[in-house]
ZAVEXVO-664923 format. One record per residue (C-alpha): z, x, y; residue in one letter. Coordinates in steps of 0.1 Angstrom, whole numbers, always signed. Layout:
% ZAVEXVO-664923
NODE     c3     c1     c2  code
NODE      Z      X      Y     a
...
//
This chain:
% ZAVEXVO-664923
NODE     c3     c1     c2  code
NODE   -217   -102    +10     m
NODE   -191    -85     -8     p
NODE   -169    -65     +7     p
NODE   -177    -29     +7     d
NODE   -151     +0     -8     e
NODE   -135     +9    +19     d
NODE   -118    -31    +29     y
NODE   -107    -33    -11     r
NODE    -88     +4     -1     r
NODE    -73    -12    +22     r
NODE    -63    -47     +8     i
NODE    -57    -29    -14     h
NODE    -24     -5     +3     f
NODE    -16    -35    +28     i
NODE     -4    -53    -13     q
NODE    +19    -28    -25     l
NODE    +32    -20     +8     m
NODE    +44    -63     +0     q
NODE    +56    -57    -31     r
NODE    +74    -22    -29     h
NODE    +82    -13     +6     a
NODE    +86    -46    +29     p
NODE   +100    -27    +55     e
NODE    +69     -8    +59     e
NODE    +52    -36    +61     y
NODE    +72    -49    +86     l
NODE    +65    -19   +109     h
NODE    +28    -20   +106     f
NODE    +24    -56   +112     c
NODE    +49    -54   +144     a
NODE    +27    -22   +153     r
NODE     -6    -41   +146     t
NODE    +13    -70   +170     a
NODE    +19    -48   +198     r
NODE    -20    -29   +196     l
NODE    -32    -63   +203     i
NODE    -12    -75   +228     a
NODE    -20    -42   +250     a
NODE    -55    -46   +238     n
NODE    -56    -11   +219     k
NODE    -63    -20   +186     l
NODE    -81     +8   +170     p
NODE   -119     +6   +155     d
NODE   -109     +8   +118     h
NODE    -85    -26   +124     m
NODE   -111    -44   +142     r
NODE   -134    -33   +113     k
NODE   -104    -47    +89     l
NODE   -100    -80   +112     r
NODE   -139    -88   +107     d
NODE   -140    -80    +69     d
NODE   -111   -103    +65     l
NODE   -125   -132    +87     a
NODE   -155   -130    +68     r
NODE   -137   -130    +31     c
NODE   -115   -156    +41     i
NODE   -149   -177    +51     r
NODE   -169   -168    +22     s
NODE   -140   -162     -6     s
NODE   -157   -133    -13     s
NODE   -127   -110    -29     h
NODE    -97   -115    -54     r
NODE    -75    -88    -45     p
NODE    -42   -102    -60     l
NODE    -32   -103    -98     t
NODE    -56   -105   -128     l
NODE    -52   -142   -133     d
NODE    -49   -153    -95     t
NODE    -75   -187    -91     p
NODE    -95   -181    -60     q
NODE    -77   -204    -39     w
NODE    -45   -188    -42     a
NODE    -58   -156    -34     n
NODE    -69   -169     -2     d
NODE    -44   -185     +6     e
NODE    -29   -153     +6     w
NODE    -49   -136    +29     m
NODE    -44   -168    +55     r
NODE     -8   -155    +55     d
NODE    -21   -115    +58     l
NODE    -41   -130    +86     w
NODE     -9   -146   +102     f
NODE    +11   -113    +98     d
NODE    -15    -88   +114     v
NODE    -38   -101   +133     f
NODE    -15   -130   +153     g
NODE    -16   -172   +146     p
NODE    -48   -181   +155     d
NODE    -66   -193   +126     p
NODE    -98   -166   +114     a
NODE   -132   -171   +127     p
NODE   -147   -197   +111     g
NODE   -123   -207    +87     d
NODE   -134   -238    +66     p
NODE   -101   -246    +57     y
NODE    -75   -234    +83     p
NODE    -34   -240    +88     v
NODE    -24   -263   +109     t
NODE     +1   -239   +137     r
NODE    +27   -265   +134     d
NODE    +34   -256    +97     d
NODE    +39   -219    +99     w
NODE    +80   -208    +93     g
NODE    +84   -250    +87     t
NODE    +65   -253    +54     t
NODE    +51   -221    +51     r
NODE    +64   -188    +51     w
NODE    +51   -151    +52     t
NODE    +61   -117    +35     p
NODE    +64   -107    +71     a
NODE    +87   -132    +83     m
NODE   +111   -129    +43     r
NODE   +110    -90    +58     a
NODE   +124    -96    +94     l
NODE   +151   -112    +76     t
NODE   +162    -87    +49     t
NODE   +161    -58    +71     h
NODE   +181    -53    +99     d
NODE   +168    -41   +135     a
NODE   +194    -30   +160     p
NODE   +193    -43   +193     p
NODE   +174    -15   +212     g
NODE   +156     -2   +186     s
NODE   +119     +7   +181     q
NODE   +114    -17   +159     l
NODE   +138    -50   +173     h
NODE   +112    -45   +204     a
NODE    +84    -47   +179     q
NODE    +96    -74   +158     t
NODE   +104    -90   +193     t
NODE    +67    -88   +204     t
NODE    +57   -102   +168     w
NODE    +81   -134   +165     c
NODE    +75   -141   +203     s
NODE    +34   -139   +199     a
NODE    +38   -169   +168     r
NODE    +64   -187   +184     q
NODE    +88   -179   +155     l
NODE   +124   -190   +161     t
NODE   +155   -178   +144     p
NODE   +161   -210   +129     s
NODE   +126   -210   +108     q
NODE   +132   -172   +101     l
NODE   +162   -181    +84     k
NODE   +148   -211    +65     t
NODE   +123   -182    +49     a
NODE   +158   -162    +39     r
NODE   +155   -190    +12     g
NODE   +120   -186     -1     t
NODE   +102   -150    -26     n
NODE    +74   -139    -39     t
NODE    +76   -158    -68     s
NODE    +77   -190    -49     a
NODE    +46   -182    -25     d
NODE    +22   -204    -42     l
NODE    +46   -234    -47     k
NODE    +43   -234     -5     h
NODE    +10   -230     -1     h
NODE    -14   -260     -1     r
NODE    -37   -275    -29     p
NODE    -62   -268    -36     e
NODE    -88   -289    -10     p
NODE   -113   -312    -26     a
NODE   -149   -301    -26     g
NODE   -139   -260    -27     y
NODE   -155   -253    -61     r
NODE   -188   -268    -46     d
NODE   -177   -246    -23     r
NODE   -180   -222    -40     l
NODE   -205   -228    -64     k
NODE   -229   -229    -36     r
NODE   -219   -198    -17     y
NODE   -225   -182    -55     v
NODE   -257   -199    -46     a
NODE   -268   -191    -21     e
NODE   -258   -148    -25     g
NODE   -233   -153     +0     v
NODE   -205   -144    -27     r
NODE   -204   -128    -64     r
NODE   -191   -153    -90     a
NODE   -150   -139    -99     m
NODE   -145   -142   -139     p
NODE   -129   -171   -152     g
NODE   -153   -188   -127     e
NODE   -178   -213   -149     q
NODE   -206   -202   -131     w
NODE   -198   -163   -137     h
NODE   -228   -154   -168     t
NODE   -228   -118   -167     d
NODE   -234    -96   -195     t
NODE   -239    -61   -181     t
NODE   -237    -36   -210     d
NODE   -202    -23   -201     f
NODE   -217    +18   -213     a
NODE   -240    +16   -180     a
NODE   -209     +9   -159     l
NODE   -191    +39   -170     i
NODE   -197    +61   -138     d
NODE   -203    +29   -114     a
NODE   -174     +8    -93     d
NODE   -183    -27   -101     d
NODE   -154    -43    -91     h
NODE   -153    -80   -109     e
NODE   -164    -63   -140     t
NODE   -137    -36   -147     w
NODE   -115    -62   -129     w
NODE   -117    -83   -166     t
NODE   -113    -55   -184     e
NODE    -81    -42   -170     a
NODE    -71    -78   -173     k
NODE    -82    -79   -211     r
NODE    -64    -39   -219     l
NODE    -34    -55   -198     q
NODE    -31    -85   -219     a
NODE    -32    -58   -253     i
NODE     -3    -34   -232     a
NODE    +22    -69   -228     d
NODE    +16    -84   -260     d
NODE    +30    -40   -278     a
NODE    +58    -44   -249     a
NODE    +66    -75   -260     v
NODE    +69    -64   -296     t
NODE    +83    -34   -286     l
NODE   +112    -53   -265     r
NODE   +100    -29   -229     v
NODE    +88    -35   -196     t
NODE    +51    -37   -198     a
NODE    +38     -9   -178     p
NODE     +5    -22   -156     h
NODE    -30    -13   -162     v
NODE    -49    +10   -138     v
NODE    -75    +36   -135     h
NODE   -102     +5   -143     l
NODE    -99    -10   -113     c
NODE   -121    +13    -85     p
NODE    -91    +19    -57     e
NODE    -72    +38    -83     e
NODE    -98    +68    -80     r
NODE    -67    +95    -84     l
NODE    -52    +75   -115     e
NODE    -88    +74   -130     r
NODE    -90   +114   -119     g
NODE    -65   +119   -138     r
NODE    -72    +98   -170     a
NODE   -108   +118   -172     a
NODE    -90   +153   -186     h
NODE    -71   +157   -219     g
NODE    -55   +128   -237     d
NODE    -76    +88   -229     p
NODE    -45    +76   -215     a
NODE    -10    +82   -203     y
NODE    +23    +66   -190     i
NODE    +33    +72   -157     t
NODE    +64    +66   -136     s
NODE    +73    +59   -100     f
NODE   +101    +47    -79     r
NODE    +86    +25    -52     p
NODE   +118    +34    -28     d
NODE   +132    +67    -32     w
NODE   +161    +65     -8     r
NODE   +190    +81    -25     l
NODE   +219    +52    -15     w
NODE   +196    +25    -33     r
NODE   +182    +35    -65     r
NODE   +155    +15    -71     a
NODE   +141    +10   -109     p
NODE   +112    +27   -122     k
NODE    +79    +11   -121     h
NODE    +52    +23   -149     f
NODE    +20    +24   -144     r
NODE     -6    +29   -182     l
NODE    -36    +51   -167     a
NODE    -68    +46   -188     l
NODE   -101    +64   -194     s
NODE   -130    +40   -188     r
NODE   -145    +51   -221     h
NODE   -111    +34   -238     v
NODE   -129     -2   -225     a
NODE   -163     +1   -244     i
NODE   -146    +13   -278     q
NODE   -144    -14   -304     p
NODE   -106    -33   -305     y
NODE    -92    -11   -331     e
NODE    -95    +18   -312     v
NODE    -82     +3   -284     t
NODE    -51    -15   -297     c
NODE    -42    +20   -309     g
NODE    -47    +38   -276     i
NODE    -27    +18   -262     i
NODE     +0     +8   -288     g
NODE     +8    +48   -291     r
NODE    +14    +49   -249     e
NODE    +33    +18   -248     v
NODE    +60    +32   -272     a
NODE    +64    +57   -255     r
NODE    +86    +34   -232     l
NODE   +108    +30   -261     t
NODE   +117    +65   -256     r
NODE   +126    +69   -217     l
NODE   +155    +69   -198     d
NODE   +174    +66   -234     t
NODE   +206    +95   -239     r
NODE   +189   +107   -270     g
NODE   +161   +120   -247     r
NODE   +185   +131   -216     r
NODE   +207   +154   -241     w
NODE   +170   +169   -257     r
NODE   +158   +179   -223     r
NODE   +198   +191   -217     a
NODE   +194   +210   -250     s
NODE   +157   +228   -239     i
NODE   +169   +237   -210     v
NODE   +208   +253   -222     a
NODE   +181   +275   -244     v
NODE   +158   +283   -222     y
NODE   +186   +296   -196     v
NODE   +208   +308   -223     g
NODE   +172   +330   -241     a
NODE   +164   +347   -199     v
NODE   +204   +352   -197     i
NODE   +206   +369   -231     a
NODE   +171   +394   -228     l
NODE   +185   +404   -195     n
NODE   +217   +414   -209     a
NODE   +205   +433   -240     a
NODE   +181   +450   -216     q
NODE   +212   +458   -190     v
NODE   +232   +472   -220     a
NODE   +205   +491   -237     l
NODE   +194   +504   -206     s
NODE   +152   +493   -209     l
NODE   +127   +491   -183     s
NODE   +104   +465   -174     t
NODE    +78   +481   -195     w
NODE   +101   +494   -224     q
NODE   +117   +451   -226     a
NODE    +77   +438   -235     l
NODE    +75   +442   -268     p
NODE   +111   +420   -273     v
NODE   +107   +397   -244     v
NODE    +72   +386   -254     i
NODE    +85   +373   -286     p
NODE   +115   +361   -278     c
NODE    +95   +337   -252     a
NODE    +67   +326   -276     l
NODE    +95   +317   -300     a
NODE   +108   +294   -278     v
NODE    +76   +282   -263     l
NODE    +67   +272   -300     a
NODE   +103   +256   -307     w
NODE    +95   +235   -276     h
NODE    +58   +225   -292     s
NODE    +75   +217   -326     w
NODE    +96   +195   -312     l
NODE    +71   +180   -288     r
NODE    +53   +170   -320     r
NODE    +83   +157   -339     r
NODE    +87   +134   -307     e
NODE    +45   +126   -307     e
NODE    +46   +117   -341     l
NODE    +76    +89   -338     t
NODE    +52    +71   -315     y
NODE    +21    +73   -338     d
NODE    +45    +55   -369     v
NODE    +58    +33   -343     l
NODE    +25    +24   -333     a
NODE    +16    +12   -364     a
NODE    +49     -3   -372     s
NODE    +42    -33   -350     i
NODE     +6    -31   -363     g
NODE    -14    -14   -337     m
NODE    -23    +21   -353     p
NODE    -46    +51   -343     l
NODE    -70    +45   -372     t
NODE    -94    +73   -384     a
NODE   -121    +62   -363     e
NODE    -99    +65   -331     a
NODE    -89    +99   -345     a
NODE   -124   +110   -342     s
NODE   -134    +95   -309     w
NODE   -104   +112   -294     i
NODE   -108   +146   -316     d
NODE   -145   +145   -300     d
NODE   -141   +138   -266     n
NODE   -103   +150   -260     f
NODE    -95   +176   -283     g
NODE    -95   +214   -278     s
NODE   -122   +233   -265     r
NODE   -112   +266   -281     l
NODE   -135   +282   -307     p
NODE   -127   +270   -345     r
NODE   -116   +299   -353     p
NODE    -91   +304   -325     l
NODE    -79   +270   -331     r
NODE    -50   +283   -357     w
NODE    -38   +307   -330     l
NODE    -30   +283   -302     a
NODE    -15   +256   -337     a
NODE    +21   +265   -328     p
NODE    +21   +253   -294     f
NODE     -3   +226   -299     r
NODE    +18   +189   -283     d
NODE     +2   +170   -312     h
NODE     +4   +173   -356     a
NODE    -30   +179   -368     s
NODE    -49   +148   -373     w
NODE    -46   +147   -413     p
NODE     -7   +146   -411     k
NODE     -4   +119   -379     r
NODE    -29    +94   -401     l
NODE     -7    +99   -431     e
NODE    +22    +95   -413     a
NODE     +5    +60   -397     i
NODE     -9    +55   -430     r
NODE    +27    +49   -445     r
NODE    +40    +28   -417     a
NODE    +11     +4   -415     t
NODE    +24    -28   -426     p
NODE     +5    -33   -459     s
NODE    -13    -70   -458     p
NODE     +8    -82   -493     d
NODE    +43    -70   -475     h
NODE    +30    -92   -447     s
NODE    +23   -119   -468     l
NODE    +53   -115   -489     a
NODE    +76   -119   -455     t
//
């Protein structure tokens, strides 16, 4: 049967280590090799080993990129088995890799990590990697060859799909050993997505994430920015999914995979989406995603940094001025409140006004590339993510809103949306 959610999270965590923290992945593999040699493997790792072997036998999980073929995923899982649990094939593996191929025509992420991360003699990592290499009968010359490989070239070193593999997958689906994956010719799932909003059907949401990722990629290509990685729809992203369930239906987050001060790593961007976005009409979904991708055009720019510096300067200047006035006029704390509170509200209102201007530029930019927020999208966002204040009191919070009113936004979007006649003329 398909693997459980605990297994998915562990495999997803290992995959993230391989991509963004190869040194931590090397530590993980080396520590596991030492525990296996001492026969002290913990129970949760034994369970992971059993589940991984079962998935290799039945090809019942596909945790790599959204469009990775099942065979390529199986080969990646065999590399993972070699790195973590040793050179012997997984029990019952129908297509085992010959031991002589490892380190000659086949290299794994751990082999590349060993060639790029120094382990000084006498260090704990050196002792652990020595145990790892000896158990796998690897030599320095083989690791030197692995230095020339990279992640994008992995599939070139994998074996071609064997004859009869797809017939085996089809038979496993018929027998109930595995579920049909999206993109396979025998995948006929037509489930109503609205009924799956609160469900963790991994394959269904994986398909939806792939569809929404394609929209984000198209917007990123048009705007000439790095495409964000769509998260939240997949069950592994529980934190992102919980955050996206409150507030806006989508938002951009950034992170650096390596926080070491002496090596500044480039930023990576995620696009967190509410699951409800997936079941909206295409125009609504396209407008929401296009607007969020438009934010990336103004991230890490000189103008944005100057705006932030000016905001900080105004805040600091206001605090200094108020403190100086309080001291000069010999005002007590209670006497200064009638002056401090209006000044603080004025500064906050000015900050919100800047935010509204900036947010309006994102709406206009998304509309200029053919991904506008429609009136239908505005109505849906306002109903599900709008202010919960009573209507008579909303005017009090209007100066502190981060977004302009919907009539003003829609009017600016209408002016920025290319007309059909103009597009035909150009």
